[in-house]
C-alpha positions in Angstrom: 0.0 0.0 0.0 1.3 3.4 -0.9 1.1 6.1 1.7 0.2 9.5 0.3 1.3 12.5 2.5 -0.5 15.7 1.7 0.7 19.1 2.7 -1.6 20.9 5.2 -3.7 23.7 3.9 -2.3 26.9 5.4 -4.5 29.9 6.0 -1.6 32.2 5.1 1.0 32.4 2.4 4.7 32.7 3.3 6.7 35.7 1.9 10.4 35.6 1.3 12.6 38.5 0.2 16.4 38.9 0.4 17.8 42.3 1.5 21.4 43.1 0.6 23.0 46.3 2.0 24.6 48.9 -0.2 27.4 51.0 1.5 28.4 54.6 0.9 32.0 55.8 0.8 31.9 56.6 4.6 31.2 52.9 5.2 27.6 53.5 6.4 24.6 51.7 4.9 23.1 53.9 2.2 20.4 51.5 1.2 19.4 47.9 0.2 18.7 45.9 -2.9 15.6 43.8 -2.5 15.8 40.4 -4.2 13.1 37.8 -4.8 13.4 34.5 -3.1 11.2 31.5 -3.6 11.7 29.8 -0.3 13.3 30.2 3.2 16.2 27.9 2.1 17.0 29.8 -1.1 20.4 31.5 -1.2 19.8 32.8 -4.7 16.7 33.5 -6.9 15.0 30.9 -9.0 13.0 33.1 -11.2 10.8 31.6 -13.9 9.0 34.9 -14.5 10.7 38.2 -13.7 7.4 40.1 -13.8 5.9 37.8 -11.2 9.1 37.9 -9.1 9.2 41.8 -9.1 5.4 41.9 -8.4 5.8 39.7 -5.3 8.6 41.9 -4.0 6.5 45.1 -4.6 3.3 43.7 -3.2 4.5 41.8 -0.2 8.3 41.9 0.2 8.7 45.7 0.4 6.5 46.0 3.5 8.4 43.3 5.5 11.9 44.4 4.2 11.4 47.9 5.4 10.5 47.0 9.0 13.2 48.3 11.4 15.1 50.2 8.7 15.8 53.9 9.2 13.4 56.0 7.1 15.9 57.7 4.8 17.5 54.4 3.5 17.0 53.7 -0.1 15.6 50.4 -1.7 16.5 49.2 -5.1 14.0 47.0 -6.9 14.6 45.2 -10.2 12.1 46.1 -12.9 11.6 44.1 -16.2 10.3 46.0 -19.3 6.7 45.1 -18.8 6.5 46.7 -15.3 8.4 49.8 -16.5 5.8 50.3 -19.2 3.0 49.8 -16.8 4.5 52.4 -14.4 4.2 49.9 -11.6 6.8 51.9 -9.6 4.1 54.5 -8.9 2.8 52.1 -6.2 6.0 52.7 -4.2 7.2 55.8 -2.4 9.5 57.8 -4.7 11.6 59.2 -1.8 13.1 55.8 -0.9 12.4 53.5 -3.8 14.8 53.4 -6.7 13.8 51.8 -10.0 16.5 49.3 -11.1 16.4 48.7 -14.9 17.4 45.1 -15.6 20.3 44.5 -17.9 18.0 42.6 -20.2 15.9 45.7 -20.9 16.6 47.4 -24.3 16.5 51.2 -24.5 13.6 51.3 -26.9 11.7 54.6 -27.3 8.7 53.5 -25.3 10.9 52.3 -22.5 12.9 55.5 -22.4 9.6 57.5 -22.4 8.3 55.4 -19.4 11.6 56.0 -17.5 11.4 59.8 -18.1 7.9 59.8 -16.8 9.1 58.1 -13.6 11.9 60.6 -13.2 9.4 63.4 -13.6 7.4 61.8 -10.8 10.5 61.9 -8.5 11.9 58.4 -8.9 15.7 57.8 -9.2 16.8 55.3 -11.9 19.5 52.7 -11.6 20.9 50.8 -14.6 21.8 47.2 -13.6 24.9 45.2 -14.5 26.5 47.6 -17.0 29.7 46.0 -18.5 30.6 48.7 -21.0 28.7 47.2 -24.0 27.6 49.7 -26.6 23.9 50.4 -27.2 22.9 51.5 -23.7 23.7 55.2 -24.2 20.0 56.3 -23.9 19.9 54.7 -20.5 23.2 56.2 -19.4 22.0 59.7 -20.3 19.0 59.5 -17.9 20.3 57.1 -15.2 21.0 58.5 -11.7 23.0 55.4 -10.7 24.9 52.9 -12.9 25.7 49.5 -11.3 28.9 47.8 -12.6 29.2 44.1 -12.0 32.9 43.9 -11.1 33.1 40.1 -10.5 35.3 38.5 -13.1 36.5 41.9 -14.4 40.2 42.7 -14.3 41.4 46.0 -12.8 42.1 47.5 -16.3 38.6 46.6 -17.4 37.1 48.2 -14.3 39.2 51.3 -14.9 38.1 51.4 -18.6 34.4 51.2 -17.8 34.6 53.8 -15.0 36.4 56.2 -17.4 33.8 55.5 -20.1 31.1 56.7 -17.7 32.8 59.9 -16.7 30.9 61.8 -19.5 27.5 60.9 -18.0 25.8 62.6 -15.0 25.5 59.4 -12.9 27.0 58.0 -9.8 28.6 54.6 -9.9 27.8 51.6 -7.8 30.2 48.6 -7.7 28.3 45.4 -7.2 29.5 41.8 -6.4 32.7 43.0 -4.7 34.3 40.0 -3.1 37.7 41.2 -2.0 39.4 44.2 -0.4 41.6 44.9 -3.5 38.5 45.4 -5.7 36.9 47.5 -3.1 39.9 49.8 -2.8 40.2 50.1 -6.5 36.6 51.1 -7.0 36.9 53.7 -4.2 40.0 55.2 -5.8 38.1 55.5 -9.1 35.4 57.6 -7.5 32.6 55.0 -7.1 29.9 56.3 -4.7 28.3 53.0 -3.6 29.5 49.4 -2.9 27.7 46.1 -2.6 28.8 42.5 -2.5 29.8 39.5 -0.4 32.9 41.3 0.8 30.5 43.4 2.9 27.5 41.2 3.5 25.5 38.4 1.9 21.8 39.0 1.2 19.8 38.6 4.4 16.7 36.5 4.0 13.6 38.3 5.4 10.5 36.2 5.8 6.9 37.1 6.6 3.3 36.0 6.1 0.2 37.3 4.4 -3.4 36.1 4.4 -3.8 33.6 1.6 -5.7 34.8 -1.5 -8.7 32.5 -0.8 -9.0 33.9 2.7 -8.8 37.6 1.8 -12.5 37.8 0.8 -13.6 36.0 3.9 -11.6 38.4 6.1 -13.0 41.4 4.3 -16.5 40.2 4.8 -15.8 39.5 8.5 -14.6 43.0 8.8 -17.8 44.3 7.4 -19.8 42.1 9.7 -18.0 43.6 12.7 -19.2 47.1 11.7 -22.3 48.1 13.6 -23.7 49.9 10.6 -23.7 46.7 8.4 -27.0 46.4 6.6 -29.0 43.1 6.7 -30.2 43.7 3.2 -26.6 43.5 2.0 -26.0 40.4 4.1 -29.0 38.7 2.5 -27.7 39.5 -1.0 -24.3 38.0 -0.1 -25.9 34.7 1.0 -28.4 34.6 -1.9 -25.5 34.9 -4.4 -23.4 32.1 -2.8 -24.7 28.6 -3.4 -22.7 27.1 -0.6 -23.8 29.7 1.9 -27.5 29.3 0.8 -27.4 25.6 1.2 -25.8 25.8 4.6 -28.2 28.4 5.8 -31.2 26.3 4.8 -29.7 23.3 6.4 -29.1 25.3 9.6 -32.6 26.8 9.7 -34.2 23.4 9.1 -32.2 21.6 11.8 -33.8 20.2 14.9 -32.3 23.2 16.7 -35.2 25.3 15.6 -37.9 22.5 15.7 -39.9 24.1 12.9 -43.2 22.4 11.9 -42.7 23.1 8.2 -39.5 23.1 6.2 -38.1 26.5 5.1 -37.4 26.3 1.4 -36.3 29.9 0.5 -33.5 32.1 1.6 -35.9 35.0 2.1 -37.9 32.9 4.6 -34.7 31.8 6.4 -33.5 35.4 6.7 -36.8 36.7 7.9 -37.0 33.9 10.5 -33.5 34.3 11.9 -33.5 38.1 11.9 -30.6 40.4 11.3 -28.5 39.9 14.4 -28.7 36.1 14.4 -28.0 36.0 10.7 -25.0 38.1 11.1 -23.7 35.9 13.9 -24.3 32.8 11.9 -22.4 34.1 8.9 -19.5 35.3 11.0 -19.2 31.8 12.5 -19.3 30.1 9.1 -16.6 32.4 7.7 -14.4 31.7 10.7 -14.8 28.0 10.3 -13.9 28.2 6.6 -10.6 30.0 7.2 -8.7 26.8 7.9 -9.7 23.2 7.2 -7.1 21.5 9.3 -8.5 19.4 12.2 -6.5 21.2 14.8 -7.7 24.6 13.5 -11.3 23.4 13.6 -11.0 22.8 17.3 -9.7 26.3 17.7 -12.8 27.5 15.7 -15.1 25.6 18.1 -13.3 27.2 21.1 -13.7 30.7 19.6 -17.4 30.2 18.7 -18.3 28.8 22.1 -16.3 31.5 23.8 -18.1 34.2 21.9 -21.5 32.7 22.7 -20.5 32.4 26.4 -19.6 36.1 26.6 -22.7 37.1 24.8 -25.0 35.1 27.2 -23.0 36.3 30.2 -23.7 39.9 29.1 -27.4 39.2 28.9 -27.3 38.1 32.6 -25.8 41.4 33.7 -27.9 44.4 34.9 -25.4 46.7 33.3 -23.4 44.8 30.6 -19.9 46.2 29.9 -20.5 46.2 26.1 -23.3 45.4 23.7 -24.2 41.7 23.4 -22.9 41.6 19.8 -19.6 43.2 20.8 -19.1 40.6 23.6 -19.8 37.8 21.0 -17.2 39.2 18.6 -14.7 39.6 21.5 -14.8 35.8 22.0 -15.2 34.9 18.4 -12.1 36.8 17.3 -9.9 35.6 20.2 -8.2 32.9 18.2 -7.9 34.7 14.8 -4.1 35.0 15.2 -3.8 31.2 15.6 -6.1 30.5 12.7 -4.4 33.0 10.3 -0.8 32.6 11.4 -0.5 36.4 11.8 -0.1 38.7 14.7 -3.3 40.0 16.3 -1.9 43.6 15.7 -1.9 42.9 12.0 -5.3 41.4 11.9 -6.9 44.2 14.0 -5.5 47.0 11.8 -8.6 47.2 9.6 -11.1 45.6 11.9 -13.9 48.1 12.7 -14.2 47.1 16.4 -14.2 49.5 19.3 -10.7 50.5 20.2 -10.9 48.9 23.7 -12.0 45.5 22.1 -9.1 45.7 19.6 -6.6 46.5 22.3 -7.9 43.6 24.5 -7.5 41.2 21.6 -4.0 42.4 21.2 -3.3 41.7 24.9 -3.7 45.0 26.5 -4.9 44.8 30.1 -8.3 46.6 30.1 -11.9 45.8 31.0 -12.6 43.9 27.8 -9.4 41.8 28.4 -10.7 40.9 31.9 -13.9 39.4 30.3 -11.9 37.6 27.7 -9.7 36.2 30.5 -12.8 35.0 32.2 -13.8 33.0 29.1 -10.4 31.5 28.8 -10.3 30.6 32.5 -13.7 28.8 32.3 -12.5 27.0 29.2 -9.6 25.7 31.3 -11.7 25.0 34.3 -9.7 27.3 36.5 -12.6 28.2 38.9 -10.4 29.4 41.8 -8.8 32.0 39.5 -12.2 33.4 38.4 -14.1 33.4 41.7 -13.1 36.9 42.7 -14.0 38.3 39.3 -17.4 36.6 39.3 -18.2 37.7 42.8 -17.3 41.3 41.9 -19.9 41.3 39.2 -22.6 39.4 41.1 -22.4 36.3 38.9 -23.1 32.9 40.3 -20.4 30.3 39.5 -23.0 27.5 39.1 -25.0 29.6 36.7 -21.8 30.5 34.8 -21.1 26.8 34.5 -24.5 26.2 33.0 -24.1 29.1 30.5 -20.7 27.7 29.5 -22.2 24.3 28.8 -25.0 25.9 26.8 -22.6 27.9 24.8 -20.6 24.8 23.8 -23.8 23.0 22.8 -24.8 26.1 20.7 -21.4 26.2 19.0 -21.6 22.5 18.2 -25.0 23.0 16.5 -23.9 26.1 14.6 -20.8 24.3 13.3 -22.8 21.1 12.6 -20.5 19.0 14.8 -21.7 15.4 15.0 -20.7 15.0 18.6 -21.6 17.7 21.0 -19.2 18.3 23.9 
């Protein structure tokens, strides 16, 4: 029998980019070149499509590579001809991003026109891997920086190329310097910038982003967290999604509601549930769809039951700390960082929740965090720890135990778990 091992479905996509420092004549770091990497074990780029590689660096790599770097440092990014023509650089800040024209790009009129447009918009241009070959004069006339690949060149060849470039208004960058002799030679020739293994190998920077298939779910969850979200819009979303429609009808016709007649239309189901319950149901479904791994589904169950517990607890308070729906979302979102493989700070950036709720989810000690801690403690059965808190709010531990059990039963039904806890 052949055993097939399948990779787990991850709720996030890993991001890899290499960052190699570029030094100025005073031996300080002037900037970095950002280089595409396909994995966390890659010491060099395996690029099947330069357009895709550059797009990944721009879309995802730039944000993680700039973390912790002084604001004035420059970043060089390789641009193939397609992205030069599309003016893709305009998506990056012109004060720190330098457009590096790949050595394979030919100085055709439309390319030169696109480069001049970027210069007019404030971008600096760098010509990559110049080796003195004729035909690149149109680039040399507009380039702010010319990178000379010195590896394999003899000292006379380096001197010849440097002298050839004296007539152009550009600064020189020596790349792939691997020894002190080459470094000293390029310094003596008036080079402004230096890059290579002699100084530092590219540093691999890794990060994560929400996977493409989960972006839509997260955007919808953000909308559901907004107090002004319209039920009519919610109904339209469900009606236009076959999977959601089927699951809603299955849910509304379950024994949980004990209806005498089967509900056969989405409109009936929506009317019967009502706006708040429908919103809650959809938020749970979206959360459960974020990650299909068995371990993650247990985390979803914990989050859903935790949300229901906090909501029901709020209903038992004379003066609840927050609205019932807010208490539900506090518990529901408590495991989002585990499910998405991202920090809670990243997730909460665009989430339209009250600031105190967002801060509590991020770990700040405030009133909301105390209620979240209560839910965690009761999940763990740590009654001695929560007794003082319950007494301070006039809550009976026995009643809280019953509510906790009811919340888990409700979560099991909503998630359609075969075995209720």
